[in-house]
Structures are given as C-alpha cells and as structure tokens.
Steps between C-alpha positions, in 0.01 A plus 500: 500500500636840408511799733226663298277194535567486875408866539180445302409205723567703816277779370221251424528354850487847657194594294323177598589551868369857494178382337445226758570731793258757357225242450550356848499842663169583330327170576474411872358153423805406295736657751345294781589182308853611409808350660617669821810647330283665234268647764805630685616686188171689492495600868563869567842588633516581871486868584815627669475642848465875444681587824786271397518672161538840668776367723688360202470832316638687799801269516585553132 
C-alpha cells in the first residue's frame, strides 16, 4: 500500500468515525445500546474547578 493509499484509508476511517459519533449522539436509543467505550467518548468533559483555575492563573 502506498502512502497516498494509506492516507486515503485514514481519511475514510475518520469520516466514518465522525458519522457514527454524530448518529449516536443524536439518537439516545442507539447510544444506550452502544459499547461502554463508545458511550464514554460521548460523555461531556468534566468542568474544572473554577477556584483552582484562578489559583493556577495567579501562579503563572
């Protein structure tokens, strides 16, 4: 496989992954049946402690 073919394959995989994540995020019934790792990818990131953020900024 050439480098160009590999890059094309990677781009196809990324497009398919983005599509699946979009569909799952818009359909709670499908998301409920997804594997735990997939559900974890769609969980919101934890919010940082605002007081801790201020302390870090003061130390910089």
